[in-house]
N, C-alpha and C positions, 0 to 999 in steps of 0.2 A: 571574818578571819581569813587572811590570805597567807598562803605559804611563802616563806622567804626564798627567793632564788639564791643560789649559792655560786656566784661567779667567782672562780679562782683563777687568777692570772699569775704567771711566773715571768720574771725577768732575770737577768744575770745575777743581780744582787738582792732581789726581793721577791716575796710572794704576797700577792694582794688578795684579800678576801672581801667580798662585797655582799653582805646579806641585805635583803630588801623586803619590803612589806612589813608585816607584824612579826616581832620576835617576842613571843610570849609562851605561856604554859602549853598552848596548843601546838605551836610550831617549833619550840626548842628541841623536842626529841628528833625531829627531822634535821634540824640544824646540827645537832650533835653527831648525826650520821655523816655529815659532809666533811668535817675536818681531816679524814684520812688523806685527802689530797694536799693537805698542808704539811708536807714534809719539810722540816726546817733544818738548817745547818748553821753552825756558829757564824759563818760569814754572811748569812742572809738576814734580811729584815722582813718582819711580818707587818703588813699594812692592812688595817681594817677600815674600809670606807663605809661609813654609817649613814651617808646622805640618802640612801634609798629606804631607810627604815621609816615606817609611818607610826609605829608605836613599839614600846619596849617595856615589859613589866619586870618584876624582880627575877623571874625565871630567865628572861633574856639577859639581864645583867649578870646572872650566874653563868650563863653560856659565855658571855664576853670575858668574864674572869677566868673561866676554865681555858678558853682560847689563849688568854694572856699567859697563863701558867704553862700551857703547852709550848708557847714560844720561848718561855724562860728556861725550860728544861735544857735545851741544847745551847743555852746562852746566846740565842739570836736576839737581836734588838727588835723593838716593836714600836709601831706608831698607830694611833687611832685618830682618824680624821673624819671630816664631813664632806 
């Protein structure tokens, strides 16, 4: 089990989150603690780079869904990439 690093980068028009390692029932609680840095505004895009994930179980999928909903709340657009 490896804890996912939570790189958050900000640019003028987007915020990028890059979880890495395993995103599962062991690491998701830590991942849930990271999103406060993801402050979104309607004109910003949330980009999730998933290329660093080595595995993702149903709890990890739930985390990604919650993150998506977090981005949807202020009507920011979102992109999930590899």
